[in-house]
C-alpha positions as CSV (number, residue, x, y, z in Angstrom):
1,M,0.0,0.0,0.0
2,K,1.1,3.5,-0.7
3,T,0.3,4.6,2.8
4,L,2.8,2.1,4.2
5,K,5.5,3.0,1.7
6,S,5.3,6.7,2.6
7,A,5.2,6.0,6.4
8,P,9.0,5.7,7.0
9,F,9.6,9.0,5.2
10,V,6.8,10.8,7.1
11,G,7.9,9.3,10.4
12,A,11.5,10.4,9.9
13,A,10.3,13.9,9.1
14,L,8.1,14.1,12.2
15,L,10.9,13.0,14.4
16,G,13.0,15.9,13.0
17,L,10.1,18.3,13.8
18,V,10.0,17.3,17.4
19,S,13.6,18.4,18.0
20,V,13.0,21.9,16.6
21,P,11.5,23.5,19.8
22,V,14.5,22.3,21.8
23,V,17.0,23.6,19.2
24,A,15.2,27.0,19.0
25,Q,15.1,27.4,22.7
26,D,18.8,26.6,23.0
27,A,19.6,29.2,20.3
28,G,17.7,31.9,22.2
29,I,15.2,32.6,19.4
30,P,12.4,34.9,20.6
31,G,8.8,33.6,20.7
32,E,7.5,30.2,21.6
33,F,7.8,26.9,19.6
34,S,5.7,23.8,20.1
35,A,5.5,20.5,18.2
36,N,3.1,17.6,17.9
37,V,3.3,14.1,16.5
38,G,0.6,11.4,16.4
39,I,-0.7,8.2,14.8
40,F,-4.3,8.1,13.6
41,S,-6.3,5.1,12.4
42,D,-7.5,7.3,9.5
43,Y,-6.8,10.8,8.3
44,Q,-10.1,12.6,7.7
45,F,-10.5,16.1,6.4
46,R,-14.0,17.7,6.7
47,G,-15.6,14.2,7.0
48,I,-13.7,12.7,4.0
49,S,-11.0,10.1,4.4
50,Q,-7.6,11.3,3.0
51,S,-5.7,8.0,3.7
52,D,-8.1,5.4,2.3
53,D,-9.0,4.3,5.9
54,N,-5.3,3.4,6.5
55,L,-3.1,4.5,9.4
56,A,-1.8,8.1,9.2
57,L,1.4,9.5,10.8
58,Q,0.9,13.2,11.4
59,G,2.8,16.0,13.0
60,G,3.7,19.6,12.9
61,I,5.5,22.5,14.5
62,D,4.1,25.9,15.5
63,Y,5.7,29.2,16.3
64,E,4.1,32.1,18.1
65,L,5.5,35.6,18.8
66,D,3.8,38.2,20.9
67,T,3.4,41.5,18.9
68,G,3.2,43.6,22.0
69,F,0.0,45.2,20.8
70,K,-3.3,44.6,22.5
71,E,-2.9,40.9,23.3
72,T,-2.1,39.8,19.7
73,A,0.4,37.3,18.5
74,L,1.8,36.3,15.1
75,Y,1.7,32.6,14.4
76,L,3.4,30.4,11.8
77,G,3.3,26.6,11.4
78,V,4.0,23.6,9.2
79,W,2.1,20.3,9.4
80,G,2.3,17.0,7.5
81,S,0.6,13.7,7.0
82,N,0.7,10.8,4.6
83,V,-2.3,10.6,2.2
84,D,-3.7,8.0,-0.2
85,F,-6.3,9.2,-2.8
86,N,-6.2,6.0,-4.8
87,D,-4.7,8.1,-7.7
88,G,-1.9,5.8,-8.9
89,D,0.7,6.9,-6.3
90,E,0.4,10.6,-7.5
91,A,0.1,11.9,-3.9
92,S,1.5,10.3,-0.8
93,L,2.2,13.4,1.4
94,E,0.3,16.4,2.4
95,L,2.3,19.4,3.6
96,D,0.4,22.4,5.1
97,L,2.0,25.8,5.6
98,Y,0.1,28.4,7.6
99,G,0.4,31.8,9.3
100,G,-1.7,34.6,10.6
101,L,-2.6,36.8,13.6
102,S,-4.4,35.7,16.8
103,G,-5.6,37.5,19.9
104,S,-8.2,38.1,22.5
105,A,-10.8,40.9,22.8
106,M,-14.1,41.3,24.7
107,G,-14.0,37.7,26.0
108,L,-13.4,36.2,22.6
109,D,-10.3,34.4,21.3
110,W,-9.9,35.1,17.5
111,H,-7.6,34.3,14.7
112,G,-7.2,35.1,11.0
113,G,-4.7,33.9,8.5
114,V,-3.9,31.8,5.4
115,I,-3.1,28.1,5.0
116,G,-1.6,26.4,2.0
117,Y,-2.2,22.7,1.2
118,L,0.7,21.2,-0.8
119,Y,1.0,17.7,-2.2
120,P,4.7,17.2,-3.2
121,G,5.2,14.6,-6.0
122,A,1.7,14.9,-7.5
123,S,1.5,15.9,-11.1
124,D,0.9,19.7,-11.7
125,S,-1.9,18.8,-14.1
126,L,-4.0,17.4,-11.2
127,N,-4.0,20.9,-9.5
128,Y,-4.1,19.4,-6.0
129,D,-2.4,22.4,-4.4
130,F,-4.6,25.1,-3.1
131,F,-4.8,27.7,-0.3
132,E,-7.5,29.1,2.0
133,L,-8.1,32.2,3.9
134,T,-9.3,31.3,7.4
135,A,-10.9,33.1,10.4
136,G,-12.3,31.9,13.6
137,V,-13.6,32.9,17.0
138,S,-14.1,31.0,20.3
139,R,-15.5,31.8,23.7
140,A,-15.4,30.1,27.1
141,I,-19.0,29.9,28.2
142,T,-18.0,28.4,31.6
143,D,-14.8,27.1,33.1
144,T,-15.5,23.8,31.3
145,I,-17.4,24.7,28.1
146,E,-16.0,26.4,25.0
147,V,-17.8,27.1,21.7
148,G,-16.3,28.2,18.4
149,L,-17.1,29.2,14.9
150,G,-14.7,29.1,12.0
151,Y,-14.8,30.0,8.3
152,N,-12.5,29.1,5.4
153,Y,-12.5,30.4,1.9
154,S,-10.6,29.2,-1.2
155,P,-10.6,31.1,-4.5
156,D,-9.7,27.8,-6.3
157,Y,-10.2,24.7,-4.2
158,F,-8.7,21.2,-4.5
159,A,-8.3,19.9,-8.1
160,S,-9.1,23.3,-9.4
161,S,-12.8,22.9,-8.5
162,G,-13.4,26.7,-8.2
163,S,-14.2,28.8,-5.2
164,A,-15.2,27.0,-2.0
165,H,-16.5,28.0,1.4
166,Y,-16.4,26.0,4.7
167,L,-18.3,27.0,7.8
168,Q,-17.9,25.0,11.1
169,A,-19.3,25.3,14.6
170,T,-17.6,23.4,17.5
171,T,-18.3,22.8,21.2
172,T,-15.8,21.4,23.7
173,V,-16.7,20.3,27.2
174,G,-14.3,19.5,29.9
175,I,-15.5,16.5,32.0
176,P,-14.9,16.9,35.7
177,L,-12.7,14.1,37.1
178,P,-12.1,13.0,40.7
179,D,-9.1,14.4,42.5
180,S,-7.6,11.0,42.5
181,M,-7.2,11.3,38.7
182,T,-6.5,15.0,38.3
183,K,-3.6,14.9,40.7
184,Y,-1.8,12.8,38.2
185,G,-2.4,15.3,35.4
186,L,-5.3,13.4,33.8
187,G,-8.0,15.3,31.9
188,L,-11.0,14.4,29.8
189,D,-12.7,16.4,27.1
190,V,-15.7,15.7,24.9
191,A,-16.0,17.7,21.6
192,A,-18.6,18.0,18.8
193,G,-18.5,19.7,15.5
194,L,-20.9,20.5,12.6
195,G,-19.6,21.8,9.2
196,R,-20.9,22.7,5.8
197,Q,-18.8,22.6,2.6
198,W,-19.8,24.5,-0.5
199,I,-17.8,24.0,-3.8
200,Q,-18.3,25.9,-7.0
201,D,-17.6,23.1,-9.4
202,N,-19.0,19.9,-7.8
203,D,-18.4,17.7,-10.8
204,V,-14.7,18.5,-10.9
205,F,-14.3,18.0,-7.1
206,G,-16.3,14.8,-7.1
207,T,-19.1,15.4,-4.5
208,P,-22.1,17.7,-4.1
209,D,-22.0,20.3,-1.4
210,Y,-22.3,18.5,1.9
211,W,-22.7,18.4,5.7
212,T,-20.2,16.8,8.0
213,W,-20.4,16.2,11.8
214,S,-18.2,14.7,14.5
215,L,-18.3,13.6,18.1
216,G,-15.3,12.6,20.1
217,A,-13.6,12.2,23.4
218,A,-10.0,12.7,24.4
219,M,-8.1,11.7,27.6
220,T,-4.9,13.7,28.3
221,Y,-2.0,12.8,30.5
222,K,0.8,15.4,30.6
223,M,1.9,15.6,27.0
224,L,0.0,12.6,25.7
225,T,-3.6,12.6,24.3
226,L,-5.5,9.4,23.6
227,G,-8.7,10.0,21.7
228,V,-11.5,8.5,19.6
229,S,-13.9,10.3,17.2
230,Y,-17.0,9.4,15.2
231,V,-17.1,11.2,11.9
232,D,-19.8,11.2,9.2
233,T,-21.2,13.1,6.2
234,D,-24.6,13.2,4.5
235,L,-22.9,11.9,1.2
236,S,-23.9,8.6,-0.2
237,D,-21.3,6.3,-1.8
238,N,-22.7,7.2,-5.2
239,D,-22.2,10.9,-4.5
240,C,-18.7,10.3,-3.2
241,F,-16.1,10.5,-5.9
242,G,-17.9,8.2,-8.3
243,G,-18.8,5.5,-5.8
244,T,-16.1,5.3,-3.2
245,E,-16.3,4.8,0.6
246,F,-14.2,7.9,1.5
247,C,-17.3,9.7,2.8
248,E,-18.7,7.0,4.9
249,A,-19.1,7.1,8.7
250,R,-16.1,5.9,10.6
251,V,-14.6,5.8,14.1
252,I,-11.1,7.1,14.3
253,G,-8.7,6.4,17.2
254,Y,-5.5,8.2,17.8
255,L,-2.5,8.8,20.1
256,Q,-0.8,12.1,20.0
257,A,2.1,13.8,21.9
258,S,2.7,17.5,22.2
259,F,6.0,19.1,23.1
């Protein structure tokens, strides 16, 4: 399988990313670096499998620098995952580059920026690469409940399928745990999301406009997160890229470490 062939390369790259925050700190670079690496039973993007229901190795590095102006910060990041589109080994890696500005005001956390999705090795004629403008806000309703709203816009979406819009609402709830668990650094969150994807040229992309939703739970212990999510769309197999199972409901398990 292509996913397995690309895994050693992705794994080596992710191990390299993990060391970046330590090197940056030793070098005295201003700002804060963080990194994450994880293994997922499937990589899904907006309800659609990107790894053909195979294991995905994922990871990234983020950088944040306080601007010194009204609780705002500049952020930059890079993130990668193996992918499998059943396209004759055209794409085996997704590499995302992103940056923007984030901050807090009137009880809201907000961000706005740009993200580029790159697929090294894929033929230029496939037009896989694209970028999006992104914006989002979130608010802590209580000490344990946070709600968020996000919007993404692309002038020319994946496979050159025209302009696209994605709107998503999320809710995260922290589940109270007994002191006997929290004293060891354990935490438990439940999260739900609902999104709507609009695409200008549905025939080129391969699906109609669609809804996607998710429900998941994650247990944290220090830098480790063990989680499971249920993900689905309202797309039938016939409406999913000419009769594939990429859009079907699935349960995804994962283990992730943050540094």
